[in-house]
C-alpha positions in Angstrom: 23.1 13.4 -5.9 22.3 13.8 -2.5 24.0 11.3 0.6 21.5 8.6 1.4 19.2 9.4 -1.5 17.5 5.6 -2.8 17.9 5.8 -6.6 16.4 2.7 -8.7 18.7 0.9 -11.2 17.3 -0.5 -14.1 17.9 -2.7 -17.2 16.6 -4.6 -19.5 16.6 -7.6 -17.2 17.0 -6.4 -13.5 16.6 -3.6 -11.4 18.1 -2.9 -8.1 17.8 -0.3 -5.1 20.5 1.4 -3.8 21.6 4.3 -1.6 23.9 7.3 -3.0 26.8 6.5 -0.6 30.8 5.3 -0.8 30.0 1.6 -0.4 29.5 -0.9 -2.6 26.4 -3.1 -4.1 26.8 -6.5 -4.6 24.5 -7.9 -7.2 24.2 -10.7 -10.0 25.3 -8.3 -12.6 28.0 -7.2 -10.9 29.7 -4.8 -8.7 27.9 -1.1 -8.3 30.7 1.1 -7.2 28.0 3.5 -4.9 30.1 6.7 -4.8 29.6 7.2 -8.6 26.3 7.9 -7.8 27.2 11.2 -6.3 28.3 13.0 -10.2 25.1 11.3 -11.4 21.9 12.6 -12.2 18.1 10.4 -13.1 18.5 9.6 -16.7 22.4 8.8 -16.4 23.7 5.4 -16.6 26.4 3.3 -14.6 28.2 0.0 -15.1 28.9 -2.6 -13.0 32.5 -3.6 -12.5 31.5 -6.7 -15.6 30.6 -3.7 -17.5 26.7 -4.1 -17.4 25.3 -0.8 -17.7 22.1 0.3 -15.8 19.9 3.4 -15.9 19.8 5.7 -12.7 16.1 6.8 -12.1 13.9 8.2 -9.1 12.2 5.4 -7.5 8.3 5.3 -6.9 6.6 4.1 -4.1 6.4 0.9 -5.2 10.0 0.3 -6.2 10.5 1.4 -2.1 8.0 -0.8 -0.9 8.5 -3.7 -2.8 12.4 -3.7 -2.0 13.3 -1.8 0.7 9.8 -2.2 3.3 9.5 -5.2 6.1 6.8 -7.6 5.7 5.3 -8.9 9.1 1.7 -9.8 8.5 0.2 -10.7 5.0 -0.4 -7.3 3.3 -2.9 -5.9 1.2 -1.7 -6.2 -2.4 -2.0 -2.7 -4.8 -4.2 -4.3 -7.1 -7.1 -4.6 -4.1 -6.0 -0.6 -2.7 -6.2 0.3 -6.4 -9.9 -0.8 -7.3 -10.3 1.2 -3.7 -9.0 4.2 -4.7 -10.8 3.7 -8.1 -14.1 2.7 -6.6 -14.2 5.1 -3.9 -13.3 8.4 -6.0 -10.7 9.3 -3.3 -8.2 12.2 -4.3 -5.5 14.3 -3.0 -6.8 16.1 0.1 -9.0 13.4 1.6 -9.3 12.0 4.6 -8.8 8.2 5.1 -9.1 6.0 8.2 -7.3 3.0 8.1 -7.1 -0.3 10.3 -5.3 -2.7 10.9 -1.9 -0.9 9.8 -0.3 -4.7 9.7 3.1 -3.5 7.8 1.7 0.0 6.9 1.5 -0.9 2.9 -2.2 0.6 2.7 -2.1 3.1 4.6 1.5 4.3 2.9 0.0 3.4 -0.9 -3.1 5.6 -0.4 -1.2 8.4 1.4 1.0 8.8 -1.9 -2.2 8.9 -3.7 -3.9 11.4 -1.0 -1.6 14.0 -0.2 -1.6 16.5 1.2 -4.3 14.4 2.5 -4.2 12.3 5.2 -4.4 8.8 6.6 -4.8 8.1 10.2 -3.9 4.0 10.6 -5.0 1.9 13.7 -2.6 -0.9 15.1 -3.3 -2.6 18.6 -0.6 -5.3 17.9 2.7 -3.4 19.2 5.4 -5.5 17.1 3.0 -4.7 13.7 3.1 -0.8 14.9 6.7 -1.2 15.0 7.5 -2.7 11.7 4.8 0.3 10.1 6.6 2.6 11.4 10.2 1.6 10.0 8.3 1.4 6.8 6.2 4.7 7.0 9.7 6.6 7.5 11.2 4.9 4.5 8.5 6.0 2.5 9.0 9.6 2.7 5.6 9.7 3.7 5.9 10.1 7.6 3.9 13.8 7.2 0.7 12.3 5.5 0.8 9.8 7.7 -0.7 9.5 11.7 -0.5 5.8 13.2 -2.2 5.2 16.7 -1.2 2.5 18.6 -5.6 1.7 19.3 -7.6 -1.2 19.0 -10.1 0.6 16.4 -13.2 -1.4 17.8 -13.7 0.5 20.8 -14.0 3.3 18.7 -13.0 6.5 16.1 -11.8 9.4 17.0 -12.3 11.4 13.4 -15.1 12.9 11.7 -16.2 13.9 8.9 -14.0 10.8 6.9 -14.0 10.7 3.3 -13.1 6.8 3.8 -12.7 4.0 6.1 -10.3 1.0 4.9 -10.9 -2.1 7.2 -8.5 -5.0 7.1 -8.6 -6.6 10.6 -10.4 -9.3 11.8 -13.9 -9.0 13.4 -14.2 -6.0 11.2 -18.0 -6.3 11.7 -17.7 -5.0 15.4 -16.2 -1.2 13.5 -18.8 -1.0 11.0 -20.7 0.9 13.4 -17.6 3.6 14.5 -17.2 3.3 10.5 -20.3 5.1 10.2 -20.3 7.6 12.8 -16.8 8.8 11.6 -17.5 9.2 7.7 -19.3 12.1 6.6 -22.3 11.8 4.3 -21.2 10.3 0.9 -18.1 8.7 2.4 -17.0 5.1 1.6 -16.8 2.5 3.9 -14.4 -0.8 2.3 -13.8 -3.7 4.4 -11.2 -6.3 3.0 -11.8 -9.8 4.0 -9.6 -13.2 3.4 -12.9 -15.4 3.9 -16.5 -15.3 2.8 -17.8 -15.9 6.3 -16.2 -12.7 7.6 -18.2 -10.6 4.3 -21.6 -11.9 5.4 -21.1 -10.8 9.0 -20.0 -7.2 7.7 -22.8 -7.1 5.0 -25.5 -7.9 7.7 -23.8 -4.8 9.6 -23.9 -2.6 7.5 -27.6 -3.5 6.6 -28.5 -2.0 9.8 -27.2 1.5 8.8 -28.3 3.9 6.3 -25.8 2.9 3.7 -25.9 2.4 -0.3 -23.8 1.6 -3.4 -23.3 -2.1 -1.3 -21.5 -4.2 -4.0 -18.7 -7.0 -3.0 -16.1 -7.3 -5.1 -12.9 -10.5 -5.9 -10.1 -8.6 -7.6 -8.1 -11.2 -9.8 -5.7 -10.5 -12.0 -3.8 -13.4 -14.3 -0.6 -12.3 -16.3 0.1 -13.9 -19.7 3.5 -14.9 -21.0 4.8 -14.4 -24.7 7.4 -16.4 -26.0 7.0 -19.0 -28.7 3.1 -19.1 -27.8 1.0 -17.1 -25.8 -0.8 -18.2 -22.9 -1.5 -17.2 -19.6 1.7 -17.9 -16.9 0.8 -21.2 -15.3 1.4 -20.2 -11.4 0.5 -16.7 -10.0 -1.5 -15.0 -7.0 -5.3 -15.1 -7.9 -7.5 -14.6 -4.9 -5.9 -12.5 -2.0 -9.6 -11.5 -0.4 -12.9 -9.8 -0.8 -13.6 -6.4 -1.1 -17.0 -5.2 0.3 -18.0 -1.5 -0.7 -20.8 0.5 1.0 -21.2 4.4 0.8 -22.9 6.6 3.8 -26.0 8.5 2.7 -26.0 10.7 6.1 
């Protein structure tokens, strides 16, 4: 394998993201000699110094973001991003506007799905933009994501857009800009942590020619199977509300 390539080492109990190099990786399962990866292929196996065996696989975008990406502000989680993709029907080749970028997670997940389409993501906070740039580079999707250090409430440069995804304070101030940027049939999605923001956004949406207005809370509950089967005692339930609206003309 090529030097500096990322690989995922998985066993039944644990998994580790590693870089093909001449170094070592210390884990609770023992020490990996990463230089051995250079002679390996995906699907091959490697052992730690304790004899624990792991399979070498190609990491996907979720593996990279969960283990390598830096998080600054609260990120939009995969369960919500997946619902956006499913409800709006964006596809490879789509043009998507995203704001605010934050750590870049939504932009990265969406770009991975719509490539060779493009995500244009807006972020006015320089600290967040710096983290997002690092995460975008680590994702390997720089070709499909353009980050603009700009306040989107001042306007959206792009036109004929398939989706405008907003995850920012005072999102209602961007609804008109989103409407002007969207193509007929394009979607506006607003992620809101509080229902008060949903109300403000909906009022603005109702002033424009939108249809298919829908407000969704996406709750995912994990279960555990041990001696008895039951929902897990702890978990991340509410993350935010998603408001969907589709431009008519």
